[in-house]
C-alpha positions, 0 to 999 in steps of 0.5 A: 496438495493437502488431504481434504478428509484430514483437514475436515477431520481436524476442523471438527476437533477445533471445538474440543474442550481439551486445550492441548488437543485444540492447540495441536489441531490449531498448529497443524491447520496453521501449518497448511497455510493458504491451502486450508483457508477455503476449508476453514471458510466453508466450515465457518459458514456451516458452524452454529456454535459461536466459539467454533465460528470464532476459532475458525475466523481467527485461524483464517485471519492468522493464516492470511496475516502470516502470508502477508508477513511472508510476502512482505519479507520476500518483497523486501529481501528481493530488493523492493524494486516493484512499488506496485507489488509492495503496496499490493502486499499491504492491500492484502492485509485488509483485502486478502481475497481481492482480485489483484489483476483488477488493480493492475488493469485499473492502473494500466487503463489510466496509463493507456489514456495518458499514453494515447495523448502523449507527445514525443517531444513534450517537455517535463512540464507538459508531460506532468500537465497531461498526466494531471489532466487525465488523472484528476479531470478525466479519472476524477482523483482527488485528496480525501479532505473530509475524512483524512484519517480513514484507513481506506485512504491507504489501501490502493484497491479502495483509492482506485475504486473511490478515486479518493486518497491521502497524500501518499496513496495518490502519490504512489498511484501517480508515480507508478503510472508516470514510471510506466510511461518512462517519466522519471517521477519519484516519491519524496519523504517530506515530514507531515506531507508526501510529495513527488520529484521530477528527475532530469537524469541527464542533469548532474547538479549535486545540490539539486540532485537532478530534480527539475521540480516537485509535484503535489499529488494531493493538490491536483498535481501542483508543480512547485520548486525547492524554495517552497520545500524550504519554506514548508520545512521552516514552518515546521521548524526543521533544519535542512536535511538532504532526505527531505528533498530527494527521492526515497526508496520503495521500502521507505514509501511502504513504511510510511504507508504502514505508519499512516495505517497505524495512526488511522487505526489508533484513531479508531481504537483498533489495538489489534490492527495497530499491533499487527501493522507494527509487526509488518513495520519491523519486517522492513527495518 
C-alpha cells in the first residue's frame, strides 16, 4: 500500500521549476503504478495551473500505458490462450477505466440467447444459421460501412455498445461466442479481409485442414467455400499460401487489430497514438 501523504506531497512538487526535481518526482510517482492514478486524477481536478494539469494528465496516461504494455506482455508470454483477454488488453489502451465485466456480461448474454435455441443434433450449417440469426437479426450487429476507418470499430467495448464494427472486431466477437458454445469457429488472417473458418475436427484432410466452410462475419455471417478464397486471392494477385486458408493464432489476431488501429490513427494524424501502438506491436513479435 502506498502512503497517501507521501504521494500528495510528491504531487505538489510536480510544478517545481527545477527540472531535476521534477524528473525525480515524476519517476517516483511513475514507480507507484496504478495505485497512484486516483491521487493524480484527484489532483488534476483541483489544479488550476495548465502546466500542472498537463503534467498530471501525461503522468496518468504514462502509468496506464505502462500497465497495458505489461498486461499484453503477460498475455503473450502466458501462451495467448484467451482471445477475449487479449482484446480486452487492447481495449484498455483507449478505455483504461472501463468496467470489463460489462463486456463479459454482454458476450455471455448473446451466447445464452443462442444456447437456449441450439439443437443438440444441429449440423454445422444449422449451427451457423442460428448464430447468424441471433447475432445479426436479434442483437443487430453489422459492419460499419459508412465510417470504416474509425478507430472505435476496433475497440470491443464500443462494438458491443454500438453493434457496429470492422471485419476483425465482428469476427472476434463471433468466434468467442461460437467457441464458448463448443462450436469450432476460428479466425483466418486473409489479406485485406478477416474471415472465419468452421473446423470439423474429426476430419483429417490435409489439403482442407479439416475446414468445412468459411464465414464472413462482416457480411451477416455469409457461408462460402475454398474456391471463393482462391478467387479473392487471384483478384489481389497473390499466390497460394497455406496461412491464407487456415486458422491463425490469437497473437496474430491481436497483431492485426493493432495494425488496424495504427492505420486508423494514421488516417486521423494522431502520431502519438501511432507510436504507442507500434510499441504494443513490438511486444508481440
